C-alpha positions as CSV (number, residue, x, y, z in Angstrom):
1,M,48.7,99.1,-51.4
2,S,49.0,102.8,-52.3
3,Q,52.0,104.6,-51.2
4,P,51.5,107.1,-48.1
5,S,51.5,110.8,-48.9
6,K,55.0,112.4,-47.8
7,A,53.6,115.7,-48.9
8,V,55.5,118.6,-46.4
9,L,53.7,121.1,-44.7
10,L,55.7,123.8,-43.5
11,T,54.8,127.4,-41.2
12,G,56.5,130.3,-40.7
13,C,58.4,130.3,-44.6
14,S,58.3,134.2,-44.9
15,S,62.0,134.1,-43.8
16,G,64.8,132.4,-42.0
17,I,64.5,128.9,-41.3
18,G,61.1,128.2,-42.8
19,R,62.3,129.9,-46.1
20,A,65.5,128.1,-46.4
21,T,63.9,124.6,-45.5
22,A,61.2,125.2,-48.2
23,L,63.8,126.0,-50.7
24,R,66.2,122.9,-50.1
25,L,63.1,120.5,-49.9
26,A,61.7,121.6,-53.0
27,R,65.0,121.2,-54.7
28,S,65.3,117.7,-53.6
29,G,61.9,116.9,-54.8
30,W,59.8,116.8,-51.9
31,S,56.0,118.1,-52.4
32,V,56.3,121.2,-50.3
33,Y,53.4,123.5,-48.9
34,A,55.0,126.4,-47.8
35,S,52.6,128.6,-45.5
36,A,52.7,132.2,-43.9
37,R,50.2,134.6,-42.6
38,R,50.6,136.6,-45.5
39,L,50.6,134.8,-48.9
40,Q,52.7,138.0,-50.7
41,A,55.4,137.0,-48.1
42,I,56.0,133.9,-50.0
43,A,54.9,134.4,-53.6
44,D,58.4,133.8,-55.0
45,L,58.5,130.3,-53.4
46,Q,55.9,129.1,-55.8
47,D,58.8,129.8,-58.7
48,A,61.1,127.4,-56.5
49,G,58.6,124.7,-56.9
50,C,56.6,125.3,-53.7
51,H,53.0,125.3,-53.4
52,T,52.1,128.3,-51.1
53,L,49.4,128.8,-48.4
54,A,48.3,131.5,-46.3
55,L,48.3,129.9,-42.6
56,D,47.8,131.8,-39.5
57,V,48.9,129.4,-36.3
58,T,46.7,131.4,-34.1
59,D,43.6,131.3,-36.5
60,E,41.7,128.0,-36.4
61,Q,39.9,128.6,-39.6
62,S,43.2,129.3,-41.3
63,M,44.7,126.0,-40.2
64,R,41.9,124.0,-40.9
65,A,41.7,125.6,-44.3
66,A,45.4,124.8,-45.2
67,V,45.4,121.1,-43.8
68,D,42.0,120.5,-45.9
69,T,43.9,121.9,-49.1
70,V,46.9,119.6,-48.5
71,E,44.6,116.6,-47.5
72,Q,42.4,117.2,-50.7
73,A,45.7,117.3,-53.2
74,E,47.8,114.5,-51.5
75,G,45.5,112.5,-49.4
76,A,47.3,113.3,-46.0
77,V,49.7,115.6,-44.8
78,G,52.8,113.1,-44.5
79,V,55.5,115.7,-42.9
80,L,54.4,118.6,-40.6
81,I,57.3,120.9,-39.7
82,N,56.0,123.2,-36.8
83,N,58.5,126.3,-37.4
84,A,56.4,129.4,-37.0
85,G,57.5,131.1,-33.6
86,Y,59.0,134.1,-32.3
87,S,60.6,135.5,-28.9
88,Q,58.9,137.7,-26.5
89,S,61.7,139.6,-24.1
90,G,61.5,141.4,-21.1
91,A,61.2,140.7,-17.4
92,I,58.3,138.8,-16.5
93,E,56.6,141.5,-14.3
94,T,57.1,143.9,-17.0
95,V,55.6,141.7,-20.1
96,P,51.7,142.7,-20.5
97,L,49.6,139.4,-20.4
98,D,48.0,140.1,-23.7
99,A,51.7,139.7,-24.8
100,V,52.2,136.3,-23.0
101,R,49.2,135.2,-24.5
102,R,50.3,135.8,-28.0
103,Q,53.4,134.0,-27.4
104,F,51.9,131.0,-26.2
105,E,49.2,131.0,-29.0
106,T,52.1,131.3,-31.5
107,N,54.7,129.2,-30.0
108,V,52.5,126.5,-28.2
109,F,48.9,126.5,-28.8
110,G,48.8,126.9,-32.5
111,L,51.4,124.1,-32.8
112,V,49.4,121.8,-30.8
113,R,46.2,122.4,-32.8
114,L,47.7,122.0,-36.2
115,T,49.3,118.6,-35.0
116,Q,46.1,117.6,-33.9
117,M,44.6,118.6,-37.3
118,V,47.0,116.5,-39.2
119,L,47.2,113.4,-37.2
120,P,44.0,111.3,-38.0
121,R,45.1,111.2,-41.9
122,M,48.8,110.4,-41.1
123,R,47.5,107.8,-38.3
124,S,45.3,106.4,-41.1
125,Q,48.0,106.0,-43.6
126,R,50.6,104.5,-40.7
127,F,52.9,107.0,-41.8
128,G,54.1,110.5,-40.8
129,K,56.8,112.8,-39.6
130,I,56.4,115.8,-37.2
131,V,59.2,118.1,-36.7
132,N,59.2,120.9,-33.9
133,L,61.3,123.7,-34.0
134,G,62.5,123.9,-30.6
135,S,65.4,125.6,-29.0
136,V,68.7,125.9,-26.7
137,G,65.8,127.9,-24.9
138,G,64.0,124.9,-24.0
139,R,67.0,123.1,-22.2
140,V,68.9,126.3,-20.8
141,V,67.0,129.7,-19.5
142,F,68.6,133.1,-19.9
143,P,67.1,136.7,-18.0
144,G,64.7,138.2,-19.6
145,G,63.3,135.7,-21.6
146,G,61.1,133.8,-19.4
147,Q,58.1,133.8,-21.6
148,Y,59.6,132.7,-24.5
149,H,61.7,129.9,-22.4
150,A,58.5,128.7,-21.2
151,T,57.3,127.9,-24.5
152,K,60.0,126.2,-25.5
153,H,60.1,124.1,-22.3
154,A,56.6,123.2,-23.2
155,L,57.9,122.1,-26.6
156,E,60.3,119.5,-24.9
157,A,57.5,118.2,-22.7
158,I,55.0,117.7,-25.7
159,S,57.4,116.4,-28.0
160,D,58.5,113.7,-25.6
161,A,54.8,112.8,-25.2
162,L,53.9,112.6,-28.6
163,R,56.8,110.7,-29.5
164,F,55.6,108.0,-27.4
165,E,51.9,108.4,-28.2
166,L,52.5,108.3,-32.0
167,R,55.0,105.5,-32.7
168,G,52.6,102.8,-32.7
169,F,51.0,104.5,-35.6
170,G,54.2,104.7,-37.8
171,I,54.6,108.4,-36.7
172,D,57.8,110.1,-35.7
173,V,58.3,113.2,-33.6
174,I,61.7,115.2,-34.1
175,L,62.4,118.0,-32.0
176,L,65.2,120.4,-33.0
177,E,67.3,122.5,-30.6
178,P,69.3,125.0,-32.4
179,G,71.3,127.7,-31.0
180,L,72.3,131.3,-32.4
181,I,70.7,131.3,-36.0
182,T,71.3,134.1,-38.4
183,T,68.0,135.0,-39.2
184,E,65.6,138.2,-38.5
185,F,64.8,136.2,-35.1
186,G,67.1,138.3,-33.1
187,E,65.6,141.5,-34.6
188,A,62.3,140.4,-33.8
189,A,63.2,139.4,-30.1
190,T,64.8,143.0,-29.6
191,A,61.6,144.7,-31.1
192,S,59.6,142.8,-28.6
193,M,60.9,144.9,-26.0
194,S,58.5,147.4,-27.4
195,D,55.6,145.5,-25.4
196,V,57.0,145.6,-22.0
197,T,55.6,148.1,-19.5
198,S,57.8,150.9,-18.1
199,S,57.5,153.8,-15.8
200,E,60.1,156.6,-14.5
201,D,60.9,154.8,-11.6
202,D,60.8,151.2,-13.1
203,P,63.1,148.9,-11.1
204,Y,63.5,146.7,-14.4
205,A,64.5,149.5,-16.7
206,R,68.2,148.8,-16.6
207,F,67.7,145.2,-17.0
208,N,65.5,145.3,-19.7
209,A,67.7,147.5,-21.7
210,T,70.6,145.3,-21.0
211,V,68.4,142.2,-22.0
212,G,67.9,143.9,-25.4
213,A,71.7,144.9,-26.1
214,V,72.8,141.5,-25.0
215,T,70.4,139.9,-27.4
216,K,71.0,142.1,-30.4
217,G,74.8,141.7,-29.6
218,A,74.6,138.1,-29.9
219,Y,73.5,138.1,-33.0
220,D,75.5,141.0,-34.4
221,S,78.8,139.3,-32.9
222,P,81.3,138.0,-35.3
223,L,81.7,135.1,-33.2
224,I,78.2,133.9,-34.4
225,R,80.1,132.5,-37.5
226,L,81.9,130.2,-35.0
227,I,79.1,129.3,-32.7
228,G,76.0,129.8,-34.8
229,A,75.0,129.0,-38.3
230,G,72.9,130.3,-41.2
231,P,69.2,129.0,-41.6
232,E,70.5,126.5,-44.3
233,R,72.1,124.5,-41.6
234,I,68.9,123.9,-40.1
235,A,67.1,123.3,-43.2
236,K,69.9,120.7,-44.1
237,V,69.3,118.8,-40.5
238,I,65.8,118.9,-41.1
239,E,65.9,117.3,-44.6
240,R,68.3,114.5,-43.1
241,S,66.0,113.9,-40.6
242,I,62.8,113.4,-42.5
243,S,64.6,111.2,-44.9
244,R,65.7,108.5,-42.3
245,R,63.4,105.8,-41.5
246,R,64.6,106.1,-37.9
247,P,64.9,109.6,-37.5
248,P,66.4,111.0,-33.9
249,A,64.3,112.0,-31.4
250,R,66.2,115.0,-30.4
251,V,69.2,117.1,-32.3
252,T,71.1,119.7,-30.8
253,I,72.5,122.1,-33.3
254,T,75.5,124.5,-33.1
255,P,78.0,125.0,-30.2
256,S,76.2,128.0,-29.1
257,A,73.3,125.4,-27.9
258,K,75.5,122.4,-27.2
259,I,77.7,124.5,-24.9
260,P,75.3,126.5,-22.7
261,I,73.3,122.8,-22.3
262,A,76.7,121.0,-21.1
263,L,77.2,124.1,-18.7
264,R,73.7,123.8,-17.2
265,R,74.2,120.5,-16.4
266,L,77.6,120.6,-14.5
267,L,76.6,124.0,-12.6
268,S,74.4,124.1,-9.8
269,D,71.6,126.6,-9.8
270,R,73.6,128.9,-7.5
271,A,76.5,128.9,-9.9
272,W,74.3,129.2,-12.9
273,D,72.8,132.4,-11.3
274,A,76.4,133.6,-10.5
275,A,77.3,133.1,-14.1
276,M,74.5,135.2,-15.2
277,R,74.8,137.9,-12.9
278,R,78.0,138.7,-15.0
279,Q,76.3,139.4,-18.0
280,F,72.9,141.1,-16.6
281,P,72.3,143.4,-14.0
282,Q,70.3,141.8,-11.2
283,P,66.9,143.9,-10.8
284,E,67.0,145.3,-7.4
């Protein structure tokens, strides 16, 4: 009986966690198919031993072409790492529905569709690992991030359901819940505020401005060295998880994830809201 494919298909490799993971896995001898929307952004990963693919998780044909390429070369995608994603910030009333749709298309629907595409071959070889990049934001909600948190809450449910549904086929599902990571993620979250609607009498103007400032401050603070981590830390967790015969179902990473989750579990809704009002001006 031939050995199952353990080839890795990884999304969102142009920077941050995706890039760090592609480099780490390639150095460790994994057959890595690193992908991004623009091939130019990951051209240098070829020199590091990765195969590179153009893959846009909001485009069905793009996803299908990438999966077909891996399956033709390797027989199957052995490990799917769903890393592509971003954060849309802003008070829910002020975020245009088109921006909300883009958030869900990238963070949820693309992930689900890509997973659906790789599963038939994974099942036939009775081996596979699916890693979903969730967030502390899937367990804890901060003001001004409702759209993003909704997508990460969705990943909690999707990962739990998949874990049960796929276990009998020899496929493991691993959900990662990182906190603050020193990548371009914070800058992208702050930039997403440009999508929100505003007017001269906007009742959310001060609130949205504070959300942007708090988000930027969290990633710029020297404290991030103590409570956060670099993308290499996440890459290490991913490699360790997919290398295990029985990987963990859920991994919470960094104190900036563990502490808020523990606090939210202890505090009532009213107490949590009161704590949030100390950091954010309540719209009124």
